[in-house]
N, CA, C and O atoms as CSV, one atom per row, in Angstrom:
chain,resi,resn,atom,element,x,y,z
A,1,MET,N,N,-10.391,78.410,31.458
A,1,MET,CA,C,-10.295,77.360,32.162
A,1,MET,C,C,-10.978,76.175,31.307
A,1,MET,O,O,-12.156,76.238,30.957
A,2,ARG,N,N,-10.165,75.129,31.014
A,2,ARG,CA,C,-10.522,74.081,30.185
A,2,ARG,C,C,-11.093,72.754,30.955
A,2,ARG,O,O,-10.451,72.257,31.880
A,3,VAL,N,N,-12.164,72.291,30.578
A,3,VAL,CA,C,-12.676,71.252,31.254
A,3,VAL,C,C,-12.797,70.084,30.033
A,3,VAL,O,O,-13.278,70.335,28.929
A,4,ARG,N,N,-12.331,68.907,30.391
A,4,ARG,CA,C,-12.373,67.828,29.486
A,4,ARG,C,C,-13.802,67.178,29.117
A,4,ARG,O,O,-14.168,66.865,27.984
A,5,ARG,N,N,-14.517,67.044,30.291
A,5,ARG,CA,C,-15.801,66.519,30.104
A,5,ARG,C,C,-17.012,67.492,30.679
A,5,ARG,O,O,-17.493,67.332,31.800
A,6,PRO,N,N,-17.372,68.362,29.901
A,6,PRO,CA,C,-18.368,69.287,30.253
A,6,PRO,C,C,-19.705,68.698,30.580
A,6,PRO,O,O,-20.453,69.314,31.339
A,7,GLU,N,N,-20.045,67.594,30.082
A,7,GLU,CA,C,-21.219,66.914,30.415
A,7,GLU,C,C,-21.372,66.385,31.903
A,7,GLU,O,O,-22.441,66.354,32.512
A,8,LEU,N,N,-20.059,65.946,32.430
A,8,LEU,CA,C,-20.007,65.738,33.870
A,8,LEU,C,C,-20.177,66.917,34.709
A,8,LEU,O,O,-20.816,66.857,35.759
A,9,VAL,N,N,-19.628,67.989,34.286
A,9,VAL,CA,C,-19.961,69.246,34.935
A,9,VAL,C,C,-21.308,69.634,35.157
A,9,VAL,O,O,-21.673,70.111,36.232
A,10,LEU,N,N,-22.088,69.443,34.156
A,10,LEU,CA,C,-23.534,69.721,34.128
A,10,LEU,C,C,-24.222,68.735,34.985
A,10,LEU,O,O,-25.137,69.070,35.737
A,11,ALA,N,N,-23.781,67.490,34.878
A,11,ALA,CA,C,-24.356,66.598,35.780
A,11,ALA,C,C,-24.129,66.644,37.250
A,11,ALA,O,O,-24.964,66.251,38.064
A,12,GLY,N,N,-22.909,67.165,37.574
A,12,GLY,CA,C,-22.718,67.432,39.000
A,12,GLY,C,C,-23.403,68.696,39.330
A,12,GLY,O,O,-23.867,68.724,40.470
A,13,ALA,N,N,-23.585,69.787,38.579
A,13,ALA,CA,C,-24.540,70.965,38.909
A,13,ALA,C,C,-25.979,70.546,39.142
A,13,ALA,O,O,-26.650,71.008,40.066
A,14,VAL,N,N,-26.457,69.595,38.213
A,14,VAL,CA,C,-27.726,69.027,38.551
A,14,VAL,C,C,-27.799,68.227,39.946
A,14,VAL,O,O,-28.750,68.378,40.713
A,15,MET,N,N,-26.875,67.486,40.176
A,15,MET,CA,C,-26.933,66.869,41.630
A,15,MET,C,C,-26.863,67.743,42.641
A,15,MET,O,O,-27.517,67.550,43.666
A,16,LEU,N,N,-26.048,68.834,42.485
A,16,LEU,CA,C,-26.012,69.825,43.470
A,16,LEU,C,C,-27.414,70.450,43.831
A,16,LEU,O,O,-27.813,70.759,44.954
A,17,SER,N,N,-28.074,70.567,42.617
A,17,SER,CA,C,-29.424,71.341,42.611
A,17,SER,C,C,-30.742,70.394,42.997
A,17,SER,O,O,-31.865,70.798,43.297
A,18,LEU,N,N,-30.354,69.247,42.917
A,18,LEU,CA,C,-31.596,68.102,43.211
A,18,LEU,C,C,-32.221,68.457,44.541
A,18,LEU,O,O,-33.437,68.320,44.675
A,19,PRO,N,N,-31.454,68.914,45.555
A,19,PRO,CA,C,-32.268,69.150,46.877
A,19,PRO,C,C,-33.161,70.326,46.770
A,19,PRO,O,O,-34.032,70.475,47.626
A,20,MET,N,N,-33.028,71.197,45.777
A,20,MET,CA,C,-33.903,72.369,45.742
A,20,MET,C,C,-35.200,71.989,45.168
A,20,MET,O,O,-36.170,72.708,45.407
A,21,VAL,N,N,-35.339,70.850,44.375
A,21,VAL,CA,C,-36.635,70.551,43.586
A,21,VAL,C,C,-37.827,70.514,44.459
A,21,VAL,O,O,-38.793,71.160,44.053
A,22,PRO,N,N,-37.941,69.914,45.523
A,22,PRO,CA,C,-39.150,69.964,46.345
A,22,PRO,C,C,-39.450,71.374,46.600
A,22,PRO,O,O,-40.613,71.750,46.453
A,23,GLY,N,N,-38.487,72.252,46.987
A,23,GLY,CA,C,-38.819,73.698,47.263
A,23,GLY,C,C,-39.420,74.342,45.934
A,23,GLY,O,O,-40.391,75.086,46.073
A,24,ILE,N,N,-38.988,74.145,44.843
A,24,ILE,CA,C,-39.512,74.731,43.603
A,24,ILE,C,C,-40.969,74.312,43.476
A,24,ILE,O,O,-41.918,75.069,43.275
A,25,LEU,N,N,-41.004,72.956,43.628
A,25,LEU,CA,C,-42.368,72.330,43.259
A,25,LEU,C,C,-43.601,72.959,44.248
A,25,LEU,O,O,-44.756,73.193,43.893
A,26,ASP,N,N,-42.950,73.183,45.730
A,26,ASP,CA,C,-43.992,73.627,46.501
A,26,ASP,C,C,-44.149,75.202,46.392
A,26,ASP,O,O,-45.073,75.747,46.996
A,27,GLY,N,N,-43.310,75.894,45.676
A,27,GLY,CA,C,-43.327,77.237,45.411
A,27,GLY,C,C,-42.669,78.087,46.600
A,27,GLY,O,O,-42.951,79.267,46.809
A,28,ALA,N,N,-41.733,77.316,47.371
A,28,ALA,CA,C,-41.102,77.926,48.425
A,28,ALA,C,C,-39.887,78.715,47.906
A,28,ALA,O,O,-39.454,79.728,48.456
A,29,VAL,N,N,-39.318,78.086,46.660
A,29,VAL,CA,C,-38.127,78.655,46.105
A,29,VAL,C,C,-38.527,79.262,44.745
A,29,VAL,O,O,-38.975,78.512,43.877
A,30,GLY,N,N,-38.392,80.524,44.526
A,30,GLY,CA,C,-38.653,81.113,43.266
A,30,GLY,C,C,-37.958,80.755,41.884
A,30,GLY,O,O,-36.824,80.302,42.041
A,31,ALA,N,N,-38.305,80.837,40.801
A,31,ALA,CA,C,-37.688,80.512,39.548
A,31,ALA,C,C,-36.359,81.099,39.481
A,31,ALA,O,O,-35.385,80.422,39.151
A,32,THR,N,N,-36.265,82.555,39.836
A,32,THR,CA,C,-35.089,83.424,39.647
A,32,THR,C,C,-34.217,82.844,40.577
A,32,THR,O,O,-33.086,82.567,40.179
A,33,THR,N,N,-34.562,82.573,41.894
A,33,THR,CA,C,-33.632,82.048,42.773
A,33,THR,C,C,-33.125,80.612,42.521
A,33,THR,O,O,-31.977,80.288,42.824
A,34,ALA,N,N,-33.922,79.843,42.015
A,34,ALA,CA,C,-33.431,78.610,41.637
A,34,ALA,C,C,-32.496,78.589,40.362
A,34,ALA,O,O,-31.593,77.772,40.186
A,35,LEU,N,N,-32.818,79.524,39.570
A,35,LEU,CA,C,-31.756,79.703,38.269
A,35,LEU,C,C,-30.487,80.132,38.656
A,35,LEU,O,O,-29.487,79.616,38.156
A,36,VAL,N,N,-30.407,81.085,39.552
A,36,VAL,CA,C,-29.184,81.718,40.178
A,36,VAL,C,C,-28.462,80.615,41.009
A,36,VAL,O,O,-27.248,80.436,40.911
A,37,ARG,N,N,-29.252,79.896,41.820
A,37,ARG,CA,C,-28.495,78.571,42.482
A,37,ARG,C,C,-27.988,77.635,41.693
A,37,ARG,O,O,-26.953,77.040,41.993
A,38,PHE,N,N,-28.674,77.400,40.578
A,38,PHE,CA,C,-28.061,76.416,39.539
A,38,PHE,C,C,-26.973,77.010,38.791
A,38,PHE,O,O,-26.112,76.224,38.395
A,39,LEU,N,N,-26.843,78.176,38.530
A,39,LEU,CA,C,-25.766,78.790,37.773
A,39,LEU,C,C,-24.710,78.928,38.558
A,39,LEU,O,O,-23.604,78.825,38.025
A,40,VAL,N,N,-24.792,79.179,39.919
A,40,VAL,CA,C,-23.616,78.996,40.893
A,40,VAL,C,C,-23.080,77.649,41.062
A,40,VAL,O,O,-21.879,77.423,41.209
A,41,ALA,N,N,-24.087,76.667,41.037
A,41,ALA,CA,C,-23.690,75.174,41.079
A,41,ALA,C,C,-22.839,74.851,39.752
A,41,ALA,O,O,-21.820,74.164,39.827
A,42,VAL,N,N,-23.306,75.382,38.526
A,42,VAL,CA,C,-22.479,75.199,37.345
A,42,VAL,C,C,-21.063,75.794,37.543
A,42,VAL,O,O,-20.058,75.123,37.307
A,43,LEU,N,N,-21.020,76.881,37.915
A,43,LEU,CA,C,-19.745,77.791,37.995
A,43,LEU,C,C,-18.807,76.790,39.155
A,43,LEU,O,O,-17.630,76.557,38.880
A,44,VAL,N,N,-19.296,76.345,40.188
A,44,VAL,CA,C,-18.536,75.751,41.208
A,44,VAL,C,C,-18.040,74.461,40.647
A,44,VAL,O,O,-16.854,74.158,40.774
A,45,CYS,N,N,-18.971,73.614,39.973
A,45,CYS,CA,C,-18.540,72.505,39.426
A,45,CYS,C,C,-17.643,72.667,38.126
A,45,CYS,O,O,-16.920,71.733,37.779
A,46,TRP,N,N,-17.686,73.706,37.498
A,46,TRP,CA,C,-16.928,73.996,36.303
A,46,TRP,C,C,-15.490,74.207,36.940
A,46,TRP,O,O,-14.592,73.452,36.567
A,47,VAL,N,N,-15.239,75.127,37.819
A,47,VAL,CA,C,-14.168,75.286,38.667
A,47,VAL,C,C,-13.328,74.013,39.083
A,47,VAL,O,O,-12.142,73.811,38.821
A,48,ALA,N,N,-14.179,73.212,39.775
A,48,ALA,CA,C,-13.732,71.931,40.203
A,48,ALA,C,C,-13.246,71.087,39.240
A,48,ALA,O,O,-12.207,70.452,39.419
A,49,GLY,N,N,-14.030,71.004,38.024
A,49,GLY,CA,C,-13.670,70.254,36.887
A,49,GLY,C,C,-12.225,70.783,36.201
A,49,GLY,O,O,-11.315,70.032,35.852
A,50,ALA,N,N,-12.227,72.082,36.102
A,50,ALA,CA,C,-10.968,72.462,35.590
A,50,ALA,C,C,-9.784,72.288,36.449
A,50,ALA,O,O,-8.686,72.132,35.915
A,51,VAL,N,N,-9.905,72.300,37.739
A,51,VAL,CA,C,-8.797,71.952,38.717
A,51,VAL,C,C,-8.365,70.600,38.524
A,51,VAL,O,O,-7.173,70.306,38.430
A,52,LEU,N,N,-9.426,69.657,38.453
A,52,LEU,CA,C,-9.212,68.272,38.292
A,52,LEU,C,C,-8.501,67.807,36.929
A,52,LEU,O,O,-7.609,66.961,36.856
A,53,THR,N,N,-9.023,68.468,35.946
A,53,THR,CA,C,-8.460,68.550,34.574
A,53,THR,C,C,-7.127,68.723,34.594
A,53,THR,O,O,-6.382,67.899,34.064
A,54,SER,N,N,-6.632,69.920,35.267
A,54,SER,CA,C,-5.188,70.545,35.304
A,54,SER,C,C,-4.408,69.545,35.945
A,54,SER,O,O,-3.314,69.233,35.476
A,55,LEU,N,N,-4.881,68.990,37.013
A,55,LEU,CA,C,-4.101,68.101,37.921
A,55,LEU,C,C,-3.836,66.885,37.151
A,55,LEU,O,O,-2.672,66.491,37.077
A,56,LEU,N,N,-4.801,66.228,36.555
A,56,LEU,CA,C,-4.514,65.099,35.810
A,56,LEU,C,C,-3.711,65.210,34.614
A,56,LEU,O,O,-2.859,64.352,34.380
A,57,ASP,N,N,-3.917,66.273,33.766
A,57,ASP,CA,C,-3.031,66.676,32.851
A,57,ASP,C,C,-1.449,66.748,33.228
A,57,ASP,O,O,-0.560,66.238,32.547
A,58,ARG,N,N,-1.273,67.420,34.346
A,58,ARG,CA,C,0.070,67.657,34.738
A,58,ARG,C,C,0.654,66.336,35.085
A,58,ARG,O,O,1.774,66.101,34.632
A,59,TYR,N,N,0.067,65.432,35.823
A,59,TYR,CA,C,0.744,64.258,36.129
A,59,TYR,C,C,0.824,63.219,34.873
A,59,TYR,O,O,1.733,62.390,34.822
A,60,SER,N,N,-0.166,63.309,33.877
A,60,SER,CA,C,-0.066,62.361,32.663
A,60,SER,C,C,1.160,62.988,31.879
A,60,SER,O,O,1.925,62.203,31.320
A,61,GLU,N,N,1.393,64.324,31.801
A,61,GLU,CA,C,2.421,64.957,31.136
A,61,GLU,C,C,3.754,64.384,31.600
A,61,GLU,O,O,4.591,63.838,30.881
A,62,GLN,N,N,3.833,64.619,33.079
A,62,GLN,CA,C,5.137,63.937,33.598
A,62,GLN,C,C,5.430,62.628,33.318
A,62,GLN,O,O,6.573,62.294,33.006
A,63,SER,N,N,4.271,61.637,33.418
A,63,SER,CA,C,4.469,60.359,33.094
A,63,SER,C,C,4.817,60.121,31.622
A,63,SER,O,O,5.604,59.209,31.369
A,64,ARG,N,N,4.318,60.836,30.653
A,64,ARG,CA,C,4.790,60.694,29.236
A,64,ARG,C,C,6.236,61.071,29.111
A,64,ARG,O,O,7.006,60.343,28.484
A,65,ARG,N,N,6.646,62.219,29.703
A,65,ARG,CA,C,7.990,62.626,29.634
A,65,ARG,C,C,9.002,61.632,30.120
A,65,ARG,O,O,10.053,61.443,29.506
A,66,ALA,N,N,8.637,60.896,31.394
A,66,ALA,CA,C,9.514,59.986,31.885
A,66,ALA,C,C,9.528,58.710,30.900
A,66,ALA,O,O,10.606,58.174,30.641
A,67,GLU,N,N,8.482,58.293,30.426
A,67,GLU,CA,C,8.351,57.282,29.412
A,67,GLU,C,C,9.209,57.651,28.256
A,67,GLU,O,O,10.027,56.802,27.903
A,68,ILE,N,N,9.159,58.780,27.605
A,68,ILE,CA,C,9.951,59.122,26.620
A,68,ILE,C,C,11.452,58.967,26.903
A,68,ILE,O,O,12.201,58.416,26.096
A,69,VAL,N,N,11.896,59.504,28.155
A,69,VAL,CA,C,13.230,59.458,28.596
A,69,VAL,C,C,13.682,58.089,28.610
A,69,VAL,O,O,14.784,57.776,28.159
A,70,ARG,N,N,12.794,57.176,29.161
A,70,ARG,CA,C,13.286,55.824,29.286
A,70,ARG,C,C,13.500,55.159,27.849
A,70,ARG,O,O,14.471,54.451,27.585
A,71,THR,N,N,12.525,55.457,26.996
A,71,THR,CA,C,12.519,54.838,25.685
A,71,THR,C,C,13.771,55.432,24.856
A,71,THR,O,O,14.253,54.700,23.991
A,72,ILE,N,N,14.317,56.685,25.059
A,72,ILE,CA,C,15.450,57.180,24.367
A,72,ILE,C,C,16.593,56.457,25.030
A,72,ILE,O,O,17.434,55.920,24.310
A,73,GLU,N,N,16.691,56.401,26.281
A,73,GLU,CA,C,17.804,55.867,26.889
A,73,GLU,C,C,17.831,54.243,26.545
A,73,GLU,O,O,18.936,53.721,26.398
A,74,ALA,N,N,16.967,53.660,26.449
A,74,ALA,CA,C,16.960,52.245,25.992
A,74,ALA,C,C,17.496,52.106,24.613
A,74,ALA,O,O,18.287,51.206,24.332
A,75,ALA,N,N,17.033,53.079,23.652
A,75,ALA,CA,C,17.445,53.109,22.221
A,75,ALA,C,C,18.951,53.384,22.228
A,75,ALA,O,O,19.678,52.623,21.590
A,76,GLN,N,N,19.471,54.411,22.899
A,76,GLN,CA,C,20.960,54.719,23.035
A,76,GLN,C,C,21.558,53.525,23.398
A,76,GLN,O,O,22.507,53.236,22.668
A,77,ARG,N,N,21.277,52.595,24.440
A,77,ARG,CA,C,21.916,51.631,24.902
A,77,ARG,C,C,21.990,50.448,23.880
A,77,ARG,O,O,22.940,49.667,23.833
A,78,ALA,N,N,20.952,50.395,23.110
A,78,ALA,CA,C,20.881,49.365,22.123
A,78,ALA,C,C,21.661,49.747,20.963
A,78,ALA,O,O,22.233,48.842,20.356
A,79,ALA,N,N,21.773,50.899,20.572
A,79,ALA,CA,C,22.704,51.442,19.631
A,79,ALA,C,C,24.117,51.245,19.928
A,79,ALA,O,O,24.884,50.778,19.087
A,80,ALA,N,N,24.484,51.588,21.101
A,80,ALA,CA,C,25.872,51.363,21.818
A,80,ALA,C,C,26.253,49.876,21.627
A,80,ALA,O,O,27.332,49.560,21.127
A,81,GLN,N,N,25.329,48.967,22.043
A,81,GLN,CA,C,25.575,47.464,21.886
A,81,GLN,C,C,25.759,47.133,20.550
A,81,GLN,O,O,26.645,46.329,20.263
A,82,ARG,N,N,24.953,47.703,19.553
A,82,ARG,CA,C,25.026,47.237,18.184
A,82,ARG,C,C,26.370,47.778,17.661
A,82,ARG,O,O,26.955,47.093,16.822
A,83,ALA,N,N,26.867,48.829,18.031
A,83,ALA,CA,C,27.902,49.435,17.486
A,83,ALA,C,C,29.248,48.683,18.072
A,83,ALA,O,O,30.266,48.452,17.419
A,84,ALA,N,N,29.036,48.386,19.333
A,84,ALA,CA,C,30.197,47.485,19.864
A,84,ALA,C,C,30.136,46.201,19.313
A,84,ALA,O,O,31.222,45.646,19.145
A,85,ALA,N,N,29.021,45.539,18.960
A,85,ALA,CA,C,29.140,44.128,18.382
A,85,ALA,C,C,29.529,44.463,16.771
A,85,ALA,O,O,30.107,43.567,16.156
A,86,ASP,N,N,29.288,45.473,16.214
A,86,ASP,CA,C,29.631,45.528,14.710
A,86,ASP,C,C,31.286,45.715,14.786
A,86,ASP,O,O,32.041,45.137,14.004
A,87,THR,N,N,31.698,46.532,15.753
A,87,THR,CA,C,33.299,46.842,15.904
A,87,THR,C,C,33.965,45.406,16.023
A,87,THR,O,O,34.889,45.026,15.304
A,88,ALA,N,N,33.424,44.730,16.935
A,88,ALA,CA,C,33.949,43.252,17.423
A,88,ALA,C,C,33.872,42.401,16.093
A,88,ALA,O,O,34.844,41.725,15.757
A,89,ALA,N,N,32.781,42.432,15.378
A,89,ALA,CA,C,32.795,41.532,14.190
A,89,ALA,C,C,33.741,41.988,13.095
A,89,ALA,O,O,34.309,41.184,12.355
A,90,ARG,N,N,33.894,43.310,13.015
A,90,ARG,CA,C,34.914,43.758,11.907
A,90,ARG,C,C,36.353,43.417,12.454
A,90,ARG,O,O,37.225,43.014,11.685
A,91,ALA,N,N,36.541,43.559,13.570
A,91,ALA,CA,C,37.966,43.157,14.086
A,91,ALA,C,C,38.143,41.749,13.874
A,91,ALA,O,O,39.247,41.365,13.490
A,92,ALA,N,N,37.156,40.865,14.080
A,92,ALA,CA,C,37.223,39.576,13.861
A,92,ALA,C,C,37.540,39.142,12.456
A,92,ALA,O,O,38.393,38.289,12.209
A,93,ASP,N,N,36.758,39.814,11.463
A,93,ASP,CA,C,36.955,39.683,10.192
A,93,ASP,C,C,38.386,39.952,9.686
A,93,ASP,O,O,38.861,39.289,8.764
A,94,ARG,N,N,39.078,40.958,10.319
A,94,ARG,CA,C,40.327,41.365,9.867
A,94,ARG,C,C,41.409,40.478,10.337
A,94,ARG,O,O,42.477,40.489,9.724
A,95,SER,N,N,41.234,39.660,11.428
A,95,SER,CA,C,42.097,38.889,12.099
A,95,SER,C,C,42.123,37.614,11.570
A,95,SER,O,O,42.743,36.731,12.162
A,96,GLY,N,N,41.460,37.367,10.406
A,96,GLY,CA,C,41.244,35.907,9.931
A,96,GLY,C,C,42.568,35.292,9.451
A,96,GLY,O,O,43.564,36.013,9.400
A,97,PRO,N,N,42.639,33.869,9.063
A,97,PRO,CA,C,43.842,33.301,8.644
A,97,PRO,C,C,44.396,33.731,7.417
A,97,PRO,O,O,45.582,33.491,7.189
A,98,PHE,N,N,43.585,34.432,6.463
A,98,PHE,CA,C,43.995,34.922,5.139
A,98,PHE,C,C,44.331,36.291,5.052
A,98,PHE,O,O,44.115,36.891,4.000
A,99,GLU,N,N,44.888,36.923,6.133
A,99,GLU,CA,C,45.055,38.366,6.416
A,99,GLU,C,C,46.014,38.753,5.213
A,99,GLU,O,O,46.998,38.052,4.976
A,100,ALA,N,N,45.752,39.740,4.547
A,100,ALA,CA,C,46.448,40.266,3.291
A,100,ALA,C,C,47.852,40.701,3.848
A,100,ALA,O,O,47.880,41.284,4.932
A,101,ASN,N,N,49.005,40.453,3.174
A,101,ASN,CA,C,50.185,40.990,3.718
A,101,ASN,C,C,50.770,42.063,2.661
A,101,ASN,O,O,51.234,41.698,1.580
A,102,PRO,N,N,50.719,43.235,3.006
A,102,PRO,CA,C,51.021,44.296,1.914
A,102,PRO,C,C,52.511,44.178,1.598
A,102,PRO,O,O,52.877,44.794,0.597
A,103,GLY,N,N,53.363,43.547,2.224
A,103,GLY,CA,C,54.749,43.662,1.917
A,103,GLY,C,C,55.375,42.507,1.357
A,103,GLY,O,O,56.571,42.532,1.067
């Protein structure tokens, strides 16, 4: 599971663990328990970050594909217009007043 911004994952885990700080300072929560809770918070935040990254990547990939298709279609239209203009220009050049008479 890939996460684009792991520092935000750790910041989220710290935020989830902050309510536990007074209990740690008072001695109501042991160090082992606090560490396990923090690791669970990191795991939960990592999974949430991976899901969010996957969702954003999927939508950005669809958007990029749509933009590529639009660009290709615009290039094909422009090429067709240029080809039509070139054909019309060649036809106009051949039908000038000094057309060669082979016979």
